[in-house]
N, C-alpha and C positions, 0 to 999 in steps of 0.2 A: 338368342342362344349365346351362351358364353362358352367358348372353346379354348383349350390350352394351346400353348406354343407348339406342343407336339402335334396336335391335330392340324394346326395351320400348315406345318411342314408336311404332314401326311397328305393334305389336300394339294399342296404344291407338287408333291411327287406324283400324285395321280394325274394332275393336269399336264405334267411333264411327259407322260407317255401317250397322251391323246394327240391326234393330228394338230399341228400348229395352227392351220386356218380356223379350226373349231375353237381352239383356246383363244385365239385372237378375238373371235366374236364374243366369247364368254366374258373376257376381260372388258371389252368395250361396252357390252350390255350393262355391266354393273359399275360403270364409271371408273374403271381402272385403266391404266395405260396399256393399250393393246400391243404396242411395240415391244413390250417386255415378254411377249409370248415366244420370242425367238430363242430364249435361253432358260434353263432351269433356275438359274440365279435370279433372273429378271422376274419370272413367275413368282418365286418365293418372296422377293421384295414386295411385290404388289399385294400378295395375299397377307403377309404379316402386318402391313400397315393399313389394311382395309378396316373399315369400321365394323362394329359388332353387327349392325343391321345388314350391311352389305354382305358380310360373310354368311349370315343366316340365309339370306335370299339365294346366294350362290350355292350353298350346300343343299338347300331344298331342291333347286332346279337340277343340280348334278345327280342327286339321288333319284329324283323322279324320272330322269332321262338316262339313267345309267345303262340301260340295255342298248339304246341308240348309240351312246358314246362308246360302248364296248365294241359295237359293230364297226365303228369308225377307227378302231385301234388295231394296229397290226405289229407284232403278233398279239392275239387276244389275251394270252396268259399274263402279259405285262399289265394289262388293265385289271385282270382278276386279282393279281397279287397286290397291287397298290390299292384297289378298292377294298379288299379284305382288311388291309392295314388301316385304312381310313375308318372303316366300320368299327374296328376294335379300339381305335383311338377315341372315337366318339363315345363308345361304351364306357371307357375309363372316365370320360367327362360327364357321364350321366345321361347319355342319349342312346337309344336303341333304334336301329334301322330295321323296319319290318314292313313288308308289302310296299316297298319303295316310298316309305314315309318315315319321318323322324318322330319318335316318342320320347318324351322327357321322363326319366326315371327318378330324378331327384328335384327338389325345389331349387330354383335358380333365381338369383337376384341381379337384375340388370345393373351393369356398371361396377360390379365387384369381381375381383379376380378369383379364379378357381384356386382352391387351397394349394394344389401342387405347384402352380406357378408362383404363388406368394411364398411358399416354403423355399423354393430355390432362390428367390430374391433375398429372403432373410438369411439364408446360408451364405450367399455372396457378401452380404453386408456384415457378417459376423467376423470376429477375430479368431475363430477356432482354427488351429493349425491344420487339422486334418479334415476340414470341411469338404474338400474335394472327394474324399473317400465316401462321405455320406451322400453327396450328389451322385457319385458314380453308382452306388447301390440303388438309389431312387430311379435313375435312368435305366439301369439294367432291368429292374423290376418292370418298368413300363415297356421296355423292348420285349421282354419275355411274354408280356400279355398281348401285345398288338401284332407280333409277327405272324406270318402266314400260317404257321403251325405253332400255336401258343404253347408255352411252357408254364402252365398255371402254378405248379409247385415251385418252380424257380422264381416266378413273380412274387409269390407270397414270402418265400424265403428271403429274397433280396430286400423287400421293404421292411421285413423284421430286422435284418442286419443293419439297415439304415437307422432304425430307431435305437437299436442296441449301441451302435457306434456313436451316434449323436449323444446319447445319455452318458456314455463313458467319456467322450471328449469334453463335455461340459463339466463332468465330475473332476476330471484331471485338471482342467483349467482352474478349479477351485481347491486344488490341493490333494485330490485323491491319487493314491499310488497303487495300481493293480499289482497283485501278487501272483506270479506264475502265469501260465498261458491258458488257464481254464476259463470257465464261465465268469464274466465280469458284470453281467446284467444286474443280478441281485445286489452285490456289494456297491456297484455304482449308484443304483437307485437309492439304496439305504444311505449312502454318503450324502447325496443331494438333500435328503430329508434331514440328516443330522446337522447340516450347515444352513438349514432353513431356506434352501432354494425352492423346495416344494414342501407342501404341508402333507398331512397324513392322507387326506382325501385324494389329493393329486397323485400321491404315490400309489394308492390303491387303483386309481383309474389307469395309470400307466402300466402297472403290473397286470391288470385284467386284460388290457388290449394286447399286451405282449403274449400272454398265455393263450389268448383267443387265436392268434395267428401263428403260434409255434408249430413246429413239425409234429404231425400226428393229430393235429386238431380235427375233431370230427365235423364233417360237413352236415349241417342240420337238415333234417327231413324237409323236402320241398324246395331246396336250393340246388341249382346246378353247380358244378365245379366252377364255372365261369362267374356265376353270380356271387358265390361265396368269396372267391378271390378278390373280385372287385370291391366287395364290402370290406374285406380285411385290409386291402390297400388304402381305402378311404379312411378307415379308422386309424391306421398306422400313420398315414400322411398327416392327418389332423393332429395326432399326438406329437409328431415331429415338429409341426408348425408351432404348437403350443410351447414346447420347451425351448426352441430356438428364439421364438419371439420374446419369451420371458428372459432368456439370456441376453438378448440385445437391448432390453429395456434399460 
């Protein structure tokens, strides 16, 4: 299983509310330093440096034994809140928890980063002045999705804002000057094509994804709101990665 940094922190937060002796045993069982069970920061450090195989085994066991772990947590609502956040974080990564088992929803390739983690790294490596605004929108979108009472509309809106902001920032770095305070998506995209940063097919692909996730987009028959938003986030994140990777080249 490949999981994002966000999911690793969600797992750390869950372990942080479980009784420390139980967390000690869990860390020791999977070859991590059990002494780190004494603090949330120590747990987080161990989880974030664990190998992919170790994290997979640990997640499987925690999910399979979640009812027992819940009974060992007081008050139980703390476990419920953090377990819900972990489940939603895994869902964003392409894994669904059902009947105390993990089901992969997307094809995953061992040893390769998830798109969202790779996107955030590319933004950090870019010279874009307002890259932190893009990162903020991406993170708020994820937070809206994974919180105990998800805001799916907010999640989709913020990932769309991230794409719009990123395209505008790249256009501005290449000489584009926005006029007024209105919609800059269309003019920014057209400008990038005019300076040959993107070609016609790439412009169409970006425009199609933006339209797909825009406010008022119809949720297709057969999709739950949750499923549609996860799909929209994945598409937008991939397009963000495409343009910033191209910008950094």
